[in-house]
N, CA, C, O and the ligand as a Tripos MOL2 file, in Angstrom:
@<TRIPOS>MOLECULE
protein
  261   259    66     0     0
PROTEIN
NO_CHARGES

@<TRIPOS>ATOM
      1 N         -38.5590  122.4450  106.3370 N.3       1 MET1
      2 CA        -37.4920  123.1360  105.6120 C.3       1 MET1
      3 C         -38.0960  124.0300  104.5380 C.2       1 MET1
      4 O         -38.7480  123.5440  103.6150 O.2       1 MET1
      5 N         -37.8830  125.3150  104.6560 N.am      2 GLY2
      6 CA        -38.4180  126.2260  103.6530 C.3       2 GLY2
      7 C         -37.3210  126.7050  102.7270 C.2       2 GLY2
      8 O         -36.3410  126.0010  102.4810 O.2       2 GLY2
      9 N         -37.4940  127.8770  102.2320 N.am      3 GLN3
     10 CA        -36.4870  128.3950  101.3300 C.3       3 GLN3
     11 C         -35.2320  128.8010  102.1110 C.2       3 GLN3
     12 O         -35.2750  129.1700  103.2840 O.2       3 GLN3
     13 N         -34.1420  128.7120  101.4010 N.am      4 THR4
     14 CA        -32.8950  129.1120  102.0320 C.3       4 THR4
     15 C         -32.7460  130.6230  101.9830 C.2       4 THR4
     16 O         -32.7530  131.2360  100.9160 O.2       4 THR4
     17 N         -32.6120  131.1980  103.1520 N.am      5 ARG5
     18 CA        -32.4600  132.6550  103.1920 C.3       5 ARG5
     19 C         -31.2210  133.0360  103.9840 C.2       5 ARG5
     20 O         -30.7000  132.2720  104.7960 O.2       5 ARG5
     21 N         -30.7820  134.2350  103.7120 N.am      6 CYS6
     22 CA        -29.5730  134.7190  104.3570 C.3       6 CYS6
     23 C         -29.8350  134.9640  105.8410 C.2       6 CYS6
     24 O         -30.8850  135.4750  106.2320 O.2       6 CYS6
     25 N         -28.8630  134.5900  106.6450 N.am      7 ARG7
     26 CA        -29.0010  134.8290  108.0860 C.3       7 ARG7
     27 C         -28.8780  136.2950  108.4150 C.2       7 ARG7
     28 O         -29.4820  136.7790  109.3720 O.2       7 ARG7
     29 N         -28.1060  136.9930  107.6350 N.am      8 GLU8
     30 CA        -27.8140  138.3900  107.9420 C.3       8 GLU8
     31 C         -28.9840  139.3060  107.5790 C.2       8 GLU8
     32 O         -29.4750  140.0730  108.4080 O.2       8 GLU8
     33 N         -29.4150  139.2080  106.3210 N.am      9 CYS9
     34 CA        -30.4160  140.1540  105.8370 C.3       9 CYS9
     35 C         -31.7250  139.4660  105.4350 C.2       9 CYS9
     36 O         -32.7110  140.1440  105.1440 O.2       9 CYS9
     37 N         -31.7470  138.1280  105.4150 N.am     10 GLY10
     38 CA        -32.9680  137.4110  105.0650 C.3      10 GLY10
     39 C         -33.2380  137.4170  103.5710 C.2      10 GLY10
     40 O         -34.3280  137.0510  103.1300 O.2      10 GLY10
     41 N         -32.2690  137.8230  102.8090 N.am     11 GLY11
     42 CA        -32.4450  137.8730  101.3570 C.3      11 GLY11
     43 C         -32.2110  136.5040  100.7340 C.2      11 GLY11
     44 O         -31.8010  135.5650  101.4160 O.2      11 GLY11
     45 N         -32.4670  136.3960   99.4570 N.am     12 PRO12
     46 CA        -32.2610  135.1330   98.7390 C.3      12 PRO12
     47 C         -30.7860  134.8020   98.5970 C.2      12 PRO12
     48 O         -29.9580  135.6850   98.3740 O.2      12 PRO12
     49 N         -30.4680  133.5220   98.7290 N.am     13 VAL13
     50 CA        -29.0850  133.1090   98.5960 C.3      13 VAL13
     51 C         -28.9390  132.1330   97.4450 C.2      13 VAL13
     52 O         -29.8850  131.4410   97.0710 O.2      13 VAL13
     53 N         -27.7570  132.0920   96.9010 N.am     14 ILE14
     54 CA        -27.4700  131.1900   95.7900 C.3      14 ILE14
     55 C         -26.6260  130.0290   96.3130 C.2      14 ILE14
     56 O         -25.6180  130.2360   96.9890 O.2      14 ILE14
     57 N         -27.0460  128.8250   95.9960 N.am     15 GLU15
     58 CA        -26.2980  127.6620   96.4500 C.3      15 GLU15
     59 C         -25.3570  127.1840   95.3600 C.2      15 GLU15
     60 O         -25.7670  126.9270   94.2280 O.2      15 GLU15
     61 N         -24.1170  127.0750   95.7140 N.am     16 ILE16
     62 CA        -23.1130  126.6000   94.7610 C.3      16 ILE16
     63 C         -22.4610  125.3540   95.3390 C.2      16 ILE16
     64 O         -21.9650  125.3680   96.4660 O.2      16 ILE16
     65 N         -22.4650  124.2840   94.5650 N.am     17 GLU17
     66 CA        -21.8800  123.0410   95.0480 C.3      17 GLU17
     67 C         -20.4530  122.9170   94.5280 C.2      17 GLU17
     68 O         -20.1860  123.0080   93.3300 O.2      17 GLU17
     69 N         -19.5660  122.7090   95.4660 N.am     18 LEU18
     70 CA        -18.1680  122.5650   95.0920 C.3      18 LEU18
     71 C         -17.6960  121.1680   95.4610 C.2      18 LEU18
     72 O         -18.1110  120.6100   96.4770 O.2      18 LEU18
     73 N         -16.8550  120.6250   94.6570 N.am     19 SER19
     74 CA        -16.3360  119.2920   94.9380 C.3      19 SER19
     75 C         -14.8940  119.4030   95.4090 C.2      19 SER19
     76 O         -14.0280  119.9420   94.7200 O.2      19 SER19
     77 N         -14.6680  118.8780   96.6000 N.am     20 SER20
     78 CA        -13.3190  118.8860   97.1310 C.3      20 SER20
     79 C         -12.8960  117.4430   97.3650 C.2      20 SER20
     80 O         -13.1290  116.8890   98.4390 O.2      20 SER20
     81 N         -12.2770  116.8390   96.3620 N.am     21 GLY21
     82 CA        -11.9390  115.4320   96.4860 C.3      21 GLY21
     83 C         -13.2140  114.6070   96.4940 C.2      21 GLY21
     84 O         -14.0070  114.6740   95.5540 O.2      21 GLY21
     85 N         -13.4140  113.8320   97.5490 N.am     22 ASN22
     86 CA        -14.6510  113.0510   97.6590 C.3      22 ASN22
     87 C         -15.5950  113.6480   98.6790 C.2      22 ASN22
     88 O         -16.5550  113.0060   99.1050 O.2      22 ASN22
     89 N         -15.3140  114.8910   99.0710 N.am     23 GLU23
     90 CA        -16.1800  115.5510  100.0320 C.3      23 GLU23
     91 C         -16.8970  116.7240   99.3700 C.2      23 GLU23
     92 O         -16.2730  117.7470   99.0850 O.2      23 GLU23
     93 N         -18.1800  116.5920   99.1250 N.am     24 PRO24
     94 CA        -18.9340  117.6780   98.5010 C.3      24 PRO24
     95 C         -19.1360  118.8360   99.4590 C.2      24 PRO24
     96 O         -19.5310  118.6440  100.6090 O.2      24 PRO24
     97 N         -18.8660  120.0280   98.9810 N.am     25 LEU25
     98 CA        -19.0530  121.2290   99.7940 C.3      25 LEU25
     99 C         -20.1120  122.1060   99.1610 C.2      25 LEU25
    100 O         -20.1540  122.2690   97.9420 O.2      25 LEU25
    101 N         -20.9670  122.6700  100.0000 N.am     26 MET26
    102 CA        -21.9970  123.5580   99.4900 C.3      26 MET26
    103 C         -21.7560  124.9650   99.9910 C.2      26 MET26
    104 O         -21.6640  125.2040  101.1950 O.2      26 MET26
    105 N         -21.6560  125.8920   99.0570 N.am     27 MET27
    106 CA        -21.4460  127.2700   99.4420 C.3      27 MET27
    107 C         -22.6950  128.0720   99.1510 C.2      27 MET27
    108 O         -23.2290  128.0340   98.0430 O.2      27 MET27
    109 N         -23.1550  128.7960  100.1520 N.am     28 ARG28
    110 CA        -24.3260  129.6430   99.9660 C.3      28 ARG28
    111 C         -23.8940  131.0950   99.9660 C.2      28 ARG28
    112 O         -23.3400  131.5950  100.9450 O.2      28 ARG28
    113 N         -24.1510  131.7490   98.8780 N.am     29 SER29
    114 CA        -23.7630  133.1510   98.7520 C.3      29 SER29
    115 C         -25.0030  134.0200   98.6370 C.2      29 SER29
    116 O         -25.8620  133.7910   97.7860 O.2      29 SER29
    117 N         -25.0840  135.0260   99.5110 N.am     30 CYS30
    118 CA        -26.2270  135.9420   99.4590 C.3      30 CYS30
    119 C         -26.0070  136.9730   98.3680 C.2      30 CYS30
    120 O         -24.9310  137.5570   98.2430 O.2      30 CYS30
    121 N         -27.0520  137.1810   97.5820 N.am     31 SER31
    122 CA        -26.9260  138.1310   96.4790 C.3      31 SER31
    123 C         -27.1890  139.5580   96.9460 C.2      31 SER31
    124 O         -26.9910  140.5150   96.1960 O.2      31 SER31
    125 N         -27.6380  139.6900   98.1990 N.am     32 ALA32
    126 CA        -27.9540  141.0110   98.7160 C.3      32 ALA32
    127 C         -26.7640  141.6110   99.4820 C.2      32 ALA32
    128 O         -26.3090  142.7130   99.1760 O.2      32 ALA32
    129 N         -26.2710  140.8690  100.4810 N.am     33 CYS33
    130 CA        -25.1950  141.4200  101.3200 C.3      33 CYS33
    131 C         -23.8950  140.6520  101.1110 C.2      33 CYS33
    132 O         -22.8930  140.9350  101.7680 O.2      33 CYS33
    133 N         -23.9070  139.6810  100.1960 N.am     34 ASP34
    134 CA        -22.6900  138.9630   99.8390 C.3      34 ASP34
    135 C         -22.1430  138.1590  101.0150 C.2      34 ASP34
    136 O         -20.9430  137.8980  101.0970 O.2      34 ASP34
    137 N         -23.0460  137.7670  101.9320 N.am     35 ALA35
    138 CA        -22.6000  136.9100  103.0300 C.3      35 ALA35
    139 C         -22.4560  135.4900  102.5070 C.2      35 ALA35
    140 O         -23.2510  135.0370  101.6830 O.2      35 ALA35
    141 N         -21.4470  134.7970  102.9860 N.am     36 ARG36
    142 CA        -21.2060  133.4470  102.4960 C.3      36 ARG36
    143 C         -21.2840  132.4480  103.6420 C.2      36 ARG36
    144 O         -20.8430  132.7090  104.7610 O.2      36 ARG36
    145 N         -21.8550  131.3090  103.3250 N.am     37 GLU37
    146 CA        -21.9810  130.2770  104.3370 C.3      37 GLU37
    147 C         -21.6200  128.9310  103.7100 C.2      37 GLU37
    148 O         -22.0780  128.5910  102.6190 O.2      37 GLU37
    149 N         -20.8040  128.1900  104.4150 N.am     38 TRP38
    150 CA        -20.3610  126.9070  103.8860 C.3      38 TRP38
    151 C         -21.0400  125.7850  104.6520 C.2      38 TRP38
    152 O         -21.3060  125.8970  105.8480 O.2      38 TRP38
    153 N         -21.3110  124.7140  103.9480 N.am     39 SER39
    154 CA        -21.8860  123.5520  104.6010 C.3      39 SER39
    155 C         -21.3650  122.2920  103.9200 C.2      39 SER39
    156 O         -21.0690  122.2790  102.7250 O.2      39 SER39
    157 N         -21.2640  121.2490  104.7100 N.am     40 LYS40
    158 CA        -20.7490  119.9880  104.1750 C.3      40 LYS40
    159 C         -21.7150  118.8700  104.5350 C.2      40 LYS40
    160 O         -21.9050  118.5550  105.7090 O.2      40 LYS40
    161 N         -22.3170  118.2780  103.5250 N.am     41 GLU41
    162 CA        -23.2590  117.1750  103.7150 C.3      41 GLU41
    163 C         -24.3530  117.5660  104.6940 C.2      41 GLU41
    164 O         -24.7330  116.7830  105.5650 O.2      41 GLU41
    165 N         -24.8500  118.7750  104.5450 N.am     42 GLY42
    166 CA        -25.9590  119.2220  105.3850 C.3      42 GLY42
    167 C         -25.5120  119.7480  106.7270 C.2      42 GLY42
    168 O         -26.3220  120.2680  107.4940 O.2      42 GLY42
    169 N         -24.2380  119.6190  107.0190 N.am     43 GLU43
    170 CA        -23.7450  120.1160  108.2940 C.3      43 GLU43
    171 C         -23.1500  121.5080  108.1180 C.2      43 GLU43
    172 O         -22.5440  121.8210  107.0930 O.2      43 GLU43
    173 N         -23.3350  122.3180  109.1260 N.am     44 GLY44
    174 CA        -22.7550  123.6490  109.0810 C.3      44 GLY44
    175 C         -21.2450  123.5630  109.1220 C.2      44 GLY44
    176 O         -20.6660  122.7160  109.8030 O.2      44 GLY44
    177 N         -20.6350  124.4390  108.3920 N.am     45 LEU45
    178 CA        -19.1770  124.3930  108.3470 C.3      45 LEU45
    179 C         -18.6290  125.8150  108.3470 C.2      45 LEU45
    180 O         -19.1220  126.6920  107.6380 O.2      45 LEU45
    181 N         -17.6150  126.0130  109.1460 N.am     46 ASP46
    182 CA        -16.9950  127.3290  109.1830 C.3      46 ASP46
    183 C         -16.1860  127.5650  107.9150 C.2      46 ASP46
    184 O         -15.6340  126.6330  107.3300 O.2      46 ASP46
    185 N         -16.1270  128.7990  107.5120 N.am     47 LEU47
    186 CA        -15.3730  129.1190  106.3090 C.3      47 LEU47
    187 C         -13.9080  128.7240  106.4950 C.2      47 LEU47
    188 O         -13.2580  128.2410  105.5690 O.2      47 LEU47
    189 N         -13.4130  128.9350  107.6920 N.am     48 ARG48
    190 CA        -12.0180  128.5610  107.9630 C.3      48 ARG48
    191 C         -11.8220  127.0610  107.8010 C.2      48 ARG48
    192 O         -10.8250  126.5960  107.2470 O.2      48 ARG48
    193 N         -12.8100  126.3150  108.3030 N.am     49 GLY49
    194 CA        -12.7080  124.8610  108.1970 C.3      49 GLY49
    195 C         -12.7240  124.4070  106.7430 C.2      49 GLY49
    196 O         -11.9890  123.5010  106.3490 O.2      49 GLY49
    197 N         -13.5750  125.0540  105.9550 N.am     50 ALA50
    198 CA        -13.6710  124.6880  104.5480 C.3      50 ALA50
    199 C         -12.3630  124.9800  103.8310 C.2      50 ALA50
    200 O         -11.8480  124.1500  103.0820 O.2      50 ALA50
    201 N         -11.8440  126.1600  104.0700 N.am     51 LEU51
    202 CA        -10.5920  126.5390  103.4130 C.3      51 LEU51
    203 C          -9.4610  125.6390  103.8960 C.2      51 LEU51
    204 O          -8.5410  125.3080  103.1490 O.2      51 LEU51
    205 N          -9.5560  125.2500  105.1790 N.am     52 ASP52
    206 CA         -8.5110  124.4060  105.7220 C.3      52 ASP52
    207 C          -8.5390  123.0470  105.0370 C.2      52 ASP52
    208 O          -7.4920  122.4760  104.7300 O.2      52 ASP52
    209 N          -9.7360  122.5370  104.8020 N.am     53 ARG53
    210 CA         -9.8500  121.2480  104.1260 C.3      53 ARG53
    211 C          -9.3400  121.3360  102.6930 C.2      53 ARG53
    212 O          -8.6620  120.4330  102.2040 O.2      53 ARG53
    213 N          -9.6770  122.4320  102.0340 N.am     54 LEU54
    214 CA         -9.2460  122.6030  100.6510 C.3      54 LEU54
    215 C          -7.7290  122.7010  100.5750 C.2      54 LEU54
    216 O          -7.1030  122.1830   99.6500 O.2      54 LEU54
    217 N          -7.1510  123.3720  101.5600 N.am     55 SER55
    218 CA         -5.7110  123.5740  101.5200 C.3      55 SER55
    219 C          -4.9710  122.3060  101.9000 C.2      55 SER55
    220 O          -3.8250  122.0980  101.5040 O.2      55 SER55
    221 N          -5.6410  121.4590  102.6730 N.am     56 GLN56
    222 CA         -4.9690  120.2400  103.1170 C.3      56 GLN56
    223 C          -5.0440  119.1420  102.0800 C.2      56 GLN56
    224 O          -4.4000  118.1030  102.2280 O.2      56 GLN56
    225 N          -5.8170  119.3560  101.0400 N.am     57 THR57
    226 CA         -5.9620  118.3260  100.0180 C.3      57 THR57
    227 C          -4.6510  118.1180   99.2790 C.2      57 THR57
    228 O          -4.1260  119.0430   98.6590 O.2      57 THR57
    229 N          -4.1380  116.9350   99.3430 N.am     58 GLY58
    230 CA         -2.9120  116.6230   98.6250 C.3      58 GLY58
    231 C          -1.6660  116.9200   99.4300 C.2      58 GLY58
    232 O          -0.5510  116.6550   98.9810 O.2      58 GLY58
    233 N          -1.8520  117.4620  100.6010 N.am     59 SER59
    234 CA         -0.6860  117.7550  101.4280 C.3      59 SER59
    235 C          -0.6250  116.7720  102.5840 C.2      59 SER59
    236 O          -1.6480  116.2850  103.0640 O.2      59 SER59
    237 N           0.5650  116.4990  103.0080 N.am     60 THR60
    238 CA          0.7680  115.5390  104.0820 C.3      60 THR60
    239 C           1.4290  116.2320  105.2610 C.2      60 THR60
    240 O           2.3930  116.9850  105.1220 O.2      60 THR60
    241 N           0.8750  115.9460  106.4070 N.am     61 ARG61
    242 CA          1.4950  116.5400  107.6040 C.3      61 ARG61
    243 C           2.7450  115.7620  107.9930 C.2      61 ARG61
    244 O           2.7940  114.5330  107.9450 O.2      61 ARG61
    245 N           3.7160  116.5110  108.3670 N.am     62 ARG62
    246 CA          4.9300  115.8440  108.8280 C.3      62 ARG62
    247 C           5.2200  116.3060  110.2510 C.2      62 ARG62
    248 O           5.3180  117.4980  110.5390 O.2      62 ARG62
    249 N           5.3480  115.3520  111.0960 N.am     63 GLN63
    250 CA          5.7030  115.6840  112.4680 C.3      63 GLN63
    251 C           7.0640  115.1120  112.7830 C.2      63 GLN63
    252 O           7.1920  114.0440  113.3810 O.2      63 GLN63
    253 N           8.0570  115.8320  112.3760 N.am     64 SER64
    254 CA          9.4050  115.3870  112.6670 C.3      64 SER64
    255 C          10.1840  116.5740  113.2020 C.2      64 SER64
    256 O           9.8910  117.7270  112.8830 O.2      64 SER64
    257 N          11.1400  116.2840  113.9870 N.am     65 ARG65
    258 CA         11.9210  117.3700  114.5680 C.3      65 ARG65
    259 C          12.9170  117.8830  113.5410 C.2      65 ARG65
    260 O          13.6800  118.8060  113.8280 O.2      65 ARG65
    261 ZN        -27.6760  138.6650  103.0320 Zn       66 ZN66
@<TRIPOS>BOND
     1     1     2 1
     2     2     3 1
     3     3     4 2
     4     3     5 am
     5     5     6 1
     6     6     7 1
     7     7     8 2
     8     7     9 am
     9     9    10 1
    10    10    11 1
    11    11    12 2
    12    11    13 am
    13    13    14 1
    14    14    15 1
    15    15    16 2
    16    15    17 am
    17    17    18 1
    18    18    19 1
    19    19    20 2
    20    19    21 am
    21    21    22 1
    22    22    23 1
    23    23    24 2
    24    23    25 am
    25    25    26 1
    26    26    27 1
    27    27    28 2
    28    27    29 am
    29    29    30 1
    30    30    31 1
    31    31    32 2
    32    31    33 am
    33    33    34 1
    34    34    35 1
    35    35    36 2
    36    35    37 am
    37    37    38 1
    38    38    39 1
    39    39    40 2
    40    39    41 am
    41    41    42 1
    42    42    43 1
    43    43    44 2
    44    43    45 am
    45    45    46 1
    46    46    47 1
    47    47    48 2
    48    47    49 am
    49    49    50 1
    50    50    51 1
    51    51    52 2
    52    51    53 am
    53    53    54 1
    54    54    55 1
    55    55    56 2
    56    55    57 am
    57    57    58 1
    58    58    59 1
    59    59    60 2
    60    59    61 am
    61    61    62 1
    62    62    63 1
    63    63    64 2
    64    63    65 am
    65    65    66 1
    66    66    67 1
    67    67    68 2
    68    67    69 am
    69    69    70 1
    70    70    71 1
    71    71    72 2
    72    71    73 am
    73    73    74 1
    74    74    75 1
    75    75    76 2
    76    75    77 am
    77    77    78 1
    78    78    79 1
    79    79    80 2
    80    79    81 am
    81    81    82 1
    82    82    83 1
    83    83    84 2
    84    83    85 am
    85    85    86 1
    86    86    87 1
    87    87    88 2
    88    87    89 am
    89    89    90 1
    90    90    91 1
    91    91    92 2
    92    91    93 am
    93    93    94 1
    94    94    95 1
    95    95    96 2
    96    95    97 am
    97    97    98 1
    98    98    99 1
    99    99   100 2
   100    99   101 am
   101   101   102 1
   102   102   103 1
   103   103   104 2
   104   103   105 am
   105   105   106 1
   106   106   107 1
   107   107   108 2
   108   107   109 am
   109   109   110 1
   110   110   111 1
   111   111   112 2
   112   111   113 am
   113   113   114 1
   114   114   115 1
   115   115   116 2
   116   115   117 am
   117   117   118 1
   118   118   119 1
   119   119   120 2
   120   119   121 am
   121   121   122 1
   122   122   123 1
   123   123   124 2
   124   123   125 am
   125   125   126 1
   126   126   127 1
   127   127   128 2
   128   127   129 am
   129   129   130 1
   130   130   131 1
   131   131   132 2
   132   131   133 am
   133   133   134 1
   134   134   135 1
   135   135   136 2
   136   135   137 am
   137   137   138 1
   138   138   139 1
   139   139   140 2
   140   139   141 am
   141   141   142 1
   142   142   143 1
   143   143   144 2
   144   143   145 am
   145   145   146 1
   146   146   147 1
   147   147   148 2
   148   147   149 am
   149   149   150 1
   150   150   151 1
   151   151   152 2
   152   151   153 am
   153   153   154 1
   154   154   155 1
   155   155   156 2
   156   155   157 am
   157   157   158 1
   158   158   159 1
   159   159   160 2
   160   159   161 am
   161   161   162 1
   162   162   163 1
   163   163   164 2
   164   163   165 am
   165   165   166 1
   166   166   167 1
   167   167   168 2
   168   167   169 am
   169   169   170 1
   170   170   171 1
   171   171   172 2
   172   171   173 am
   173   173   174 1
   174   174   175 1
   175   175   176 2
   176   175   177 am
   177   177   178 1
   178   178   179 1
   179   179   180 2
   180   179   181 am
   181   181   182 1
   182   182   183 1
   183   183   184 2
   184   183   185 am
   185   185   186 1
   186   186   187 1
   187   187   188 2
   188   187   189 am
   189   189   190 1
   190   190   191 1
   191   191   192 2
   192   191   193 am
   193   193   194 1
   194   194   195 1
   195   195   196 2
   196   195   197 am
   197   197   198 1
   198   198   199 1
   199   199   200 2
   200   199   201 am
   201   201   202 1
   202   202   203 1
   203   203   204 2
   204   203   205 am
   205   205   206 1
   206   206   207 1
   207   207   208 2
   208   207   209 am
   209   209   210 1
   210   210   211 1
   211   211   212 2
   212   211   213 am
   213   213   214 1
   214   214   215 1
   215   215   216 2
   216   215   217 am
   217   217   218 1
   218   218   219 1
   219   219   220 2
   220   219   221 am
   221   221   222 1
   222   222   223 1
   223   223   224 2
   224   223   225 am
   225   225   226 1
   226   226   227 1
   227   227   228 2
   228   227   229 am
   229   229   230 1
   230   230   231 1
   231   231   232 2
   232   231   233 am
   233   233   234 1
   234   234   235 1
   235   235   236 2
   236   235   237 am
   237   237   238 1
   238   238   239 1
   239   239   240 2
   240   239   241 am
   241   241   242 1
   242   242   243 1
   243   243   244 2
   244   243   245 am
   245   245   246 1
   246   246   247 1
   247   247   248 2
   248   247   249 am
   249   249   250 1
   250   250   251 1
   251   251   252 2
   252   251   253 am
   253   253   254 1
   254   254   255 1
   255   255   256 2
   256   255   257 am
   257   257   258 1
   258   258   259 1
   259   259   260 2
@<TRIPOS>SUBSTRUCTURE
     1 MET1         2 RESIDUE 1 A MET
     2 GLY2         6 RESIDUE 1 A GLY
     3 GLN3        10 RESIDUE 1 A GLN
     4 THR4        14 RESIDUE 1 A THR
     5 ARG5        18 RESIDUE 1 A ARG
     6 CYS6        22 RESIDUE 1 A CYS
     7 ARG7        26 RESIDUE 1 A ARG
     8 GLU8        30 RESIDUE 1 A GLU
     9 CYS9        34 RESIDUE 1 A CYS
    10 GLY10       38 RESIDUE 1 A GLY
    11 GLY11       42 RESIDUE 1 A GLY
    12 PRO12       46 RESIDUE 1 A PRO
    13 VAL13       50 RESIDUE 1 A VAL
    14 ILE14       54 RESIDUE 1 A ILE
    15 GLU15       58 RESIDUE 1 A GLU
    16 ILE16       62 RESIDUE 1 A ILE
    17 GLU17       66 RESIDUE 1 A GLU
    18 LEU18       70 RESIDUE 1 A LEU
    19 SER19       74 RESIDUE 1 A SER
    20 SER20       78 RESIDUE 1 A SER
    21 GLY21       82 RESIDUE 1 A GLY
    22 ASN22       86 RESIDUE 1 A ASN
    23 GLU23       90 RESIDUE 1 A GLU
    24 PRO24       94 RESIDUE 1 A PRO
    25 LEU25       98 RESIDUE 1 A LEU
    26 MET26      102 RESIDUE 1 A MET
    27 MET27      106 RESIDUE 1 A MET
    28 ARG28      110 RESIDUE 1 A ARG
    29 SER29      114 RESIDUE 1 A SER
    30 CYS30      118 RESIDUE 1 A CYS
    31 SER31      122 RESIDUE 1 A SER
    32 ALA32      126 RESIDUE 1 A ALA
    33 CYS33      130 RESIDUE 1 A CYS
    34 ASP34      134 RESIDUE 1 A ASP
    35 ALA35      138 RESIDUE 1 A ALA
    36 ARG36      142 RESIDUE 1 A ARG
    37 GLU37      146 RESIDUE 1 A GLU
    38 TRP38      150 RESIDUE 1 A TRP
    39 SER39      154 RESIDUE 1 A SER
    40 LYS40      158 RESIDUE 1 A LYS
    41 GLU41      162 RESIDUE 1 A GLU
    42 GLY42      166 RESIDUE 1 A GLY
    43 GLU43      170 RESIDUE 1 A GLU
    44 GLY44      174 RESIDUE 1 A GLY
    45 LEU45      178 RESIDUE 1 A LEU
    46 ASP46      182 RESIDUE 1 A ASP
    47 LEU47      186 RESIDUE 1 A LEU
    48 ARG48      190 RESIDUE 1 A ARG
    49 GLY49      194 RESIDUE 1 A GLY
    50 ALA50      198 RESIDUE 1 A ALA
    51 LEU51      202 RESIDUE 1 A LEU
    52 ASP52      206 RESIDUE 1 A ASP
    53 ARG53      210 RESIDUE 1 A ARG
    54 LEU54      214 RESIDUE 1 A LEU
    55 SER55      218 RESIDUE 1 A SER
    56 GLN56      222 RESIDUE 1 A GLN
    57 THR57      226 RESIDUE 1 A THR
    58 GLY58      230 RESIDUE 1 A GLY
    59 SER59      234 RESIDUE 1 A SER
    60 THR60      238 RESIDUE 1 A THR
    61 ARG61      242 RESIDUE 1 A ARG
    62 ARG62      246 RESIDUE 1 A ARG
    63 GLN63      250 RESIDUE 1 A GLN
    64 SER64      254 RESIDUE 1 A SER
    65 ARG65      258 RESIDUE 1 A ARG
    66 ZN66       261 GROUP 0 **** ****
């Protein structure tokens, strides 16, 4: 494991740790091309998935007619 670099341009990225409930999320933002990458506990995570988790926090699904 070497330095974290951007997939798009290979530039340096900044790691920002966000806490979503009891699930820590890591956001990597490239300072060169502003590409963002989300990861959860070392696992790759889609931005949509991350936002979906954040939006689902505190909400309850209801399946009723
Ligand atoms: Zn980049």
